N, C-alpha and C positions, 0 to 999 in steps of 0.2 A: 527287213526284206519287205522291198514294194515287190507292187502287182505286177507281172507282164499286163503288154497290152491284150495277147490272149484270154490272159486269167482277166481282165477287169472285164471284159466283154461277158466270158462266163456269168459274171458276178453281179453284173449288171442284166443280162437277159435273163435269170434266175429271180433276182428284185421286181424286173420290169415287167409284169401280170397283176394283175388285180388282185384276184385272190390270191397271191402268196406277198405280195406286198401289206395286206390284212393279216396274213400271216404273222409275218416280221412285227406291224405292229402292236399286233395282241403278244406277242412274245415277248417286247418291249417292254410289260409289265409283270411281268413273267414266265415259268417255266408252264404249261402246258397238258395235259393227255391226250391226247387223237379224241378221244369223242368226245373230249371238250371244245376242241374246235373245234368238229363237225356241229356240236350245237347252236354258239354263236355264229358261226358261218351260213348255216343252216345248209350244207351240203349233203353230203352219200358219205362214206367211209374210206370208199374207196377211190375217190375224186382226192378230199383234202387229202389220204396218204400218198395221190400220186403226185400234188403240190408237196410234201413235206418229203419225197426223195430229194426230187429237183433240185431243193433248197440245202437237202443235206448236201447231197451232192455239191454244189459248190461252194462247199462248205463256210455256208449263213447261221446254220442251225448244226446244233449237238441230237443225235436220239441215244435215248436210254433205254433197253425195257425198267421194268419193273414189276415181279411179279407176270401177272397176267394182262396189264397193261403196259404202255409204250408212252411216255415220257419226251418233249422238243424244248430244249432253252435254244436261244441266241446263242450264237456264240461269241464270248467275248474275248477271244487276241487275237490280233491279226491284221492285217490290211482290212481284208472282207469284211468285219465284223467294223474295224475306221467308217470303211465306206456306207455299210447299210446301217450308223448310227448320226452319221453326216446325212442321210436321206430324208430318215425319218423326224431328223431335227430340222430338214425346213419342211415336210407335208406342214400342214395349217391343223391344229389339232381341230379343230373346225369341221374339218370337212364332212360332212354330212356321215357320208358311209363308216369313214373312221369314227363318228360317234357316235352311231349304230350299235356300230361291233363292238367298241366300251360297255355302252349301256347295256346289253346282251353278256360282256362279260361281267359287269357289276352286280347283274343279276346268279350268275351262276358263282360267285364269291356267297351272295348272300344267303343262297340256298347252302352251301356251303358253312358259314357262318351260324348259322339258326341250326344246322343239323348239329354240327360238333355243340352250340350249347346246350343243346336239351339232352344228349348222349353226358354230357361234364355233368349239368346239375345233376342228370340222375344217376349217376354213378359214383357222385361226391363222397358222400357216404362212404363207400366201399372201397376208395382209391384202391389202396396199400390191400387190401384184396384182391384187386385183378391183378397188381404187375404185379402181385405174387405169385402169378399161375402161370409167368415168363421164365422166372428166371430167382434162383433164392436171393433173398431183400443181403441178407450179413453179410452174404459172399459178394456181391454188389458193393455194399458201403463201405468193408472195407479195403476191395481195392478206388476206392473212393479217395480215401483219405490215404492213402500210401500217395496218392500222384498230388494231393492237395500238400502234401507233407504238413510240419506240425508248426509254420507256422511262425514266430503269431501274424494275423493280415489285420491292417487298419481299413480297407473293407471289404466285405462278402458285397457280389451282387449274387439272385438266384431269377435264372429269369425259366420265367411258366414255371411260378416254384408250386402249383399245385396244392398238395392238402400242405408245405412248409419244413417237408422228413433232410432237406438238406440243410435249412437252416439250421436245426437243432444237432442234426450231424454234428453240422463245425463250427456251433458256438463258438464252442470253448475255446477255438483255433484265433476267431473272428474279436475285436474290438466292437465293429455295428455291420450289420447285417439287412440289407435290406430286400426282398421278394418278390416279384411283380407276375400279377395276371393279371388270364383277360376277363378270366368267372370269377363272378363275387360270392359263388356258393363253396369255389374252392379255396378263395380266401376266407370266406367264415371259419371254414375248416383250419387250416392253417393257422387263424386269428387264435382257435381253442387252443391247439398242439402247443405256441408260442409260448402264451400263457400258461398254459399246462407247466413245461418245460422252465418256464421262469427267466424268459428271456426278456431281459427290461433293454438292453440298445438293439430291436433286430424289429423293424418296420415292413409294412408288409401295406403296398399300394394296388390301387389298380394300374394297370400297364400296360404294353403294345407289344412285345418283342421288335418288329418291326421300327419300332421308332419310343425307343423309353427314353426321352425326352435326359436324360442324361449327361451330366460333362463329357466329354473327352477326358481316357486317362484316367478317369473316375472311382475304378475300382483295385485292386492289385490281385482279389482274387474273383474272378466270374467263373459261376457255371450251367450248365443247360442242358438239365436229367431227362431223356425220356418226353423230346419235348419236336425235333426236328421232324419227328416222320409225322405229326400232323398235320405240318407247315402247306402250303399252297409256294411258300419260295425258300426251301432253308438256309440258300445261301445268302442270300440276304439278310437272313439272323442270325447266321455265323459274322458277315463280316458287319454286324450293328453289335456283338456283344464285342466282337476283335478291339471294337470302334472304343470301348469302355475299357479297355485292362491300358491297366499302369504303364507305367515302363519300368521294368522286371517285374513285372507284374504275369499271372499266369490264368490261364481259360480252360475249361476244365468240359469236355462236352459228352456226355453217356447219351448210346445210343444201340440201335441192331446193327449185327453183323447182316446182307441180304438175309432173302430170306424168302421162300413159297408159298407160305398158308395164305392166303385173300380172306382167309374169314376175319382177319384182322382190317380189313379195309372195310369189310362188310356189313361186320358189331361193333368194333370196334372205335371206327374214324382214322383210322391211320392211310393215311396219304401218300404218303412211301414204305416199303416194307423194304427198308434198313438203308446202310451207307454202307461202298465201301471203301476202302484203306485208300484210295487213287482219290476219290471222288472227295472225299472229307480233307484231305491233306493239299488240293485244288483248291477247295477254297477258303485252309489256313492261310493258306501262302497268300492268297489276294488281298486277306486280311493285314498280311504285316506277319506272319510267322513259317517262319523257313522252315524252323526245324518244332518237326512233333512226334511223340510218341504213343506209341497207338499199344493195346492189350485188350487180352479176351478173355470171356469167361463163357466157357462152354456149357452147354444149358445140362440140366439134370438126366436128361428125358432123351432120345434118339428124336423126336421128333419137335422137339423145344426149340430153342431163341436161341443165338450165345450174343451176350450183351458187349459191346465196345467201347471205348474207355477211352478218349482220342488228347492227349496234354499234351500242351502250347502255350511256351515262357514264351515272353516281351523280354529279350536282350537291351542290357541298361545300353548300349552302344548304339542301339537303333536309331532313334532323334538324330544322331551326332554324323554318322555318317549318312543318314540323308536329307542333314543339311545341309 
């Protein structure tokens, strides 16, 4: 459906202001919280919020609250999104103003990464203990095994493997396994666990969930276990995970339902406070998984966290129908 002339004017008017164009350029990199945008733009929160309101009303950005924070991302569908993408593509990336913003954003990212690395290094040895604070791991693992099915699977890829528990849990059902993680400390713990379990066909590799460098359709089972809530761009991680799922393969994502426990953001580096079914199903749909099953494990105590397991399968006929 094309834009009317009036709608096109609204879109162009919303984008055609220096600060709002800077915001769109920043959001083209990743979703950002309001306070992060304020820092990069060096403008007050009320002023930035007014610009964001206009962009949202024009359909150029999406707003979503997450606990006490509010995040924004570029709208990804429709004629307005295409017009913004075309506009941004025509701007010289070496433009002085946008280059300064990109440099500021890099500093914000670097601080995030340093905080996360310090946190994972500090807590690597007691990672399973920290996870046990959220929900009974035995219940989660039984549900993961049910979601995976009996197999056998030719190749398992565990993105953000952490201490390697998913590798040892699923190893009896797979021929080969690969665990990727950015934290060397976590990988060292995982190597010990894998060795203790006697897993000979399991590889552990330093790798980035946003750019795994793995071939397309190279794994028939991919799992992303309690990783997305740490990430700046969880949708991009879902796309990358989906890319490496083979025809007739399966993708399992385990994370939290939306909650309001802000201390997890403050003390445990959680960037997102859970994900809704609608959000996850949309991301998985965009990654080529139209059918998604969701299951929930409620917390043992009233103030605890609900763990969600989303299971998506790659249909055998998908590639043929797309051809």
